[in-house]
N, C-alpha and C positions, 0 to 999 in steps of 0.2 A: 904148348897150345895156349896156355893162359897168357904168356908174353905176347904171342901173335895176336890174340883177341884184344889185349890191352892196346897194342900198337894200332890195330885197325880202329878201335874206338877213338884213340887219340887223333888219328888222321880224319875220321869222320867228324869229330868235334871241331877240329881246326877248319875243315872245309865248310861246316855249317857257320862257324864264326865269320869266316872270310866272306861268305855269301851274304851274311847279314850286315856287313859293314856299310855304313852310309858315309861315303868319303867326300861328297861334294854337294852343292845345292841341288835339292830335289832327288838326291840319292842316285842309285844305279841308272845310267843313261839319261839322267836329268828328267825323268818322267814323273816324279812325285809318287812312286808306287812301291809298296813293300810286298815281299813275297810271303809275309806271314800276317796273321790276324793281329789286331791291336785291341786294347780294352774299349768297351763301348759305354761303360758306366763309371762315373767318378764325380767327386765334388772337392771342395777345398779341404775336407776332412776325411774323405772316403777314397780308398784305392790309391793313395799316394805312397809310392815306394820311398821317395826322398824329395826334398825341396831345398835348393841351394841358392842363397842370396847372391846376386851379381850386380855390378854396375849396369846402367842402361845400355841397350843395343837392340837392333832388329835382325841381326844375323841368326841363323839356325845352327844347332850343334852339328859337328861331324864326328865320326867314330873311327878309331884305329885300335884294334885289339881291345885292351882293357882301359883305354883312355878316351875321353871326350875332349874335343877342342872347340873353343868358342871365343868370339871377340866381344868387346864392350868399349865404352868410352867414359871419361870423367873429366871434371875440371871446368867445363863450359857448357852452357845450355842444358844442364841436367834437369829433368822434370822436377818441379817443386823446389828448386834451389836458386832460381833466378838465372840471369844470363851469365854474369861473372866476367872474367878476363880471358880473352881467347888465348893468351900466352900460356894459360894453365891447361889447355886442352891436351889430353893424352888418350891414345888408344891402348887397349890391353888385350893380350892374347892369354887365355886361360887354359890350363890342363886340369881336368877333373877325373877322379876315379869313376869308372863306369858303373861299378857295383853300388857305390855308396853316395856318389855325388860330392865327395869331399874334394876340396881344392888342393891340387898337388903343387902347382906353381903358377905364377903370373909373370908375363913379360910386358913391360911398359914401353910405349913407343910415342915419342914426342911428335906432334903434328907439324907439318910444314905450313908456315903462315905466309900471307893471310889466308884464313879458312873462311868458309861460309859463315856470315854473321848469325844467320838464323835459318833453320831448315823447316819447311812447312810441315804441319801436322805432327811435329815432334818425332820425326823419323830418326834424327840424331846422326852421329858420325861413325857408326859401326853397323852398316846395313849389309855389307857384302859377306856372304857365308864363305868360310874357308874351304880349301880343298886339301886333301892329305893323301900321301902314299907312304910306302915303307921307308922312304928316305927323308921326307921333309913335309912341312906344313906351309901352304901357300896362302898369303893374305893380300887383299887389295884394299887400300885405304884412300881411294880417290886420288886427289892431287898429291897426297903424301906417298904415292907410289905402290908398286908391287914388291912383295918381300917373301923370301923363303927362309924358314927357320928349321933347325933340326928338332927332334922330338923332345929336347930339353929346353927349347926356347932360344938357342944360340942363332944369331943371324948368319945365314949362308950367303945371300946375295940380295941386292935391291935394284929396282929398275924404275925409271920415270916414264909416265904415259901422258903428261901434259899438265897444264896449269889452270884450265878453265874451271869455273864453278857454276852451280845451278841452284835455284831456290828449292828444288826438290831433293838436292843432295845427289849422292852417287849410290848405285844399287847393284849393278851386275856383279856376278861372282866369278872367280877363276874356274876355268874348264880345263881338265887334264886330258890330253890325247897323245898317245905315243910318248915321244920325248919332249912334248911341248906343254907350256902353260899358256892358255889363250885368254885374253882379256878384252872385253868390250869396254873401251874407254870413250864412248860416245860423248859423255858429259865433259871429260877432261880435254879431248882433242879431236872429236868427230872421227875417231879412228878405232880400228881393232888391231891388236898386237898378238904376236906369238913369241914366247921366250923359251930358250933352252931350259929344261927343268934343272939340270945340274949346275949351270953357270949363270943363268939369267941373261945370257946374250940374246939380243933381239934377232929373231929368225925371219920375220916378215912383218909388214905393217900395211894395213888396208885403209885408205882414206874414205870419206863420204859416208860414215856411219852416223847418221843424223837422227836426233830425237829418239834414242833407243836406250831403254833401261833394262832390257831383258838379257838373261844369260844365254849365250849361244848353245846349241845342241849338236851332237854328232848323229847323223842319220845314215843308215845303210839303204841305198836304193835297191830296187828289185834286181838290177844288174849294175855292175861297176863298183868303184871304190867308195868308201865312206865320204860323206859330204858334211861340211860345217854350215849350219843354217842359222840365220839371225834375222829378226824383224826390225825394220827401221821405218821412219815416217814415209808412208805411201808404198812401201815395197817389202817383200821378203826376198832375201838373197841367199844363194848357195855358193860355197867356196870349196876349193881343194884345201883341206886342213894342213896338208904338208907344205904347201907353197904360198897360200893366201890368194891364189888366182881365182877370180870370180868365174863361176861356171854358168850360172843362170840367175834370172831375176823374174819376179812376178809382181805386178801391181796389186794393191790390196783394196782400193776404194774405201779404206778405213781412215777416218779423219784424225789428224794430229799424231801424237807420239805413241810409241809402242812399249808397254811395260811388261805384260805377261810373257812368260817363257813359253816356247813352242813345245808341244808333245807330238809324238810320232808313233806310227804302227805300220809295218809292212811297206816301208818306203814312202809313206804318205805323211806329210806334216799338217798339223792342225794348229791354227793361229788365231788368237783373239786379241783385241786391244782397241785403243782409241777412246776419245772422250764422248760424253753425252750418249751413252748406250753402245757406241763403238760398232764393231762388226766382228765377223768370224769367217774363216775360209779354210779350204783344204787344197793342198798342192801336192802333186806327185813329183817326187824328186827324180833325179837322173837326167833331166833335160839340159839343153844348152841354149844360151842366149835368152831372149825375152820369151818366157814360156807361159805368159798370161793366157793366151788363147789355147795352147796345146795341153798344158799340165794343170791349170787351175780347175779344180773339179767342181767346186761350188763356192758361193759367197752369200752371206746373209748380213743383215743390219742388226743382228743380235750379238752381244759380246759382253766384255767387262773391261774396265780401265786398269785395274791393278792385279787381282788374283789370277794366277796361272791355272789352267784346266788340268784334267786328267783324262786318260783314255781307258775304257774298260769294256770288254766284250766287243760290241759293234757300235759303241756310243762314246760321245765326248761329253763330259760333265764340267760345269763351271758355276761360279756364283757371282752375280752382279753386285758390287759393293754399294751401289746407290739405291737400286730398287729392292735389294734384299731378296732377289729371286734366285732360287736354285734352278739351273737349266740343264736339260738333257737334249742332245741332238743326235740324229742318225749320222754316223761317221761317213757312210757311203753317199748320202744325198744332202746333208745339211738340214734336213727337215726337223723342225722343233717338235720333239716328242712331248715335253712338258716344260712349263715355267711355273714353279710353285713357290709361294712365299713361306719361308720357315717362320718359326715363332719370332716375334719382334725382338730385335737386338740392335747392336751397333753395326756400322759398316764393316766390311771385311777387306783387309789388306793382305792377310796371309794366303799363300797359295793352297789350293785344294790338295788333299792327301788321300790316296787310295790304299786301303789295307783290309784284308780279309773280306772282300766283297762289299765294303762300305766306303763311302766318300765322307771325309771329315772337312767341315767348313768352320774355321775358327774366327770369331769376330773380335773386334778391338777391345771389347769389354771382358773377354775371357770366356764367352759362351761358345761351346762347340756343338754344332748340329751334325749328327751322324745320320747320313742318308744312304739307303740301300743303292748299290751301284747296278741298277736295273732300270728298264724303260718305264716302270710304273713308280711314281713318287711314293716313297715310304720313309717317314721319319723314324729311324730306329731308336734314337735317344737324343736328349738334349742335356748337356752338362755345363755347369757354370762354376768356375773357380773363384770369381769375385774376390780378388786380393787387393783391389783398389788401384791396380796398375793397368798399363796399356799393353795389349798383345798385338804386335805387328809382325812378329817373326812367323815363318811357316813351320807347322808341326812336323815331327819326324816319327816314324814307326820302325823300331828295330827290335828283334828278338822277342816279339810279343809284348813289348812295352811301347808307350807313347811318350814322347818328349815335347813339352810345350814351354816356350820361353816368353816371358813378359819383360817389361823394362825394369823389373825388380828381382825376378827369380827365374831359375830353370827348374821345371818340374819333371820328375820321372813318374809316370802313371802306370800302375800295374803291380801285382803282388810280387 
């Protein structure tokens, strides 16, 4: 009886651990949502479980069992160190102990030159969050390619996605679906690619992915097979993820490029983006051809340029990095429920995080506004790390803890 109970406990613990793993950008299904609560109170000296120094980067951590994986860069355009020599630019893949934050190993990766001379706003050369599964870690380093590593850092395969550069750098993260690694290489080649997870062999390539920095998402329509959805300049597109065949498109009426990633619920995708306030919209998936008239449910001229939104209950929440307004809209109608200015801080580049009924908005100075995920504005807490660095990476909530990355440290917040 004792052995059986112990075995059941072990299986339950393993299931809980697996459910809590954050294996790609914005976690399970790319929605930026955790199934557990996260801390709401902390400071630079309070409620910090551990704090690990890292070279700069704007990627978020990913988790596999007892290990955290994250990327960084060094050697060129490091904040506070001057520009330097581009031939010294290196990317790094780090493995950290999940319990202590202790560095286990680092894999160095030489950049393919010429690289971007300078990337605006200090985003740097390690912006794409990794993806991880039981077999490998998948990294995207812009024009330096897509790479798969085993869990000890040994290179398994590499693939090229183009040579183009952009003043804003590269940002989209790998998406895992079935046997595929899907990459939005809009910056590098105006294309989206799918590679075989095991071999790195190209399975399909879609051209025409213009002005798009967001990570694609997989959405299950009300009827039919899963669809791959990505936002580009002027359009949202739906594809068959197995073949890369385009299924539908909808115009957005949103000016200029698209940075925030899409969120979805019950087969409906919610999209924000564009410059100078941008716009937002909802589209029902499952259509074919131009679905602007038939499947676009609503459109507004309110949105955000950089941070991705979250969906909670019957509402969509986001933060406008320029106006510093926290926004809540009705998911069904697009009606603005509130726009509220949080306490004065810096602009927000990190995507919103949903955990424990709260939305977390992290600004570039290290202040996090915790807002209740409900249709009445309520500032639950305001927390400031103030470590003198810049916070561009999106926060992560796993196992009741909060992970925040600056260009100097990775913090684990929680007892």
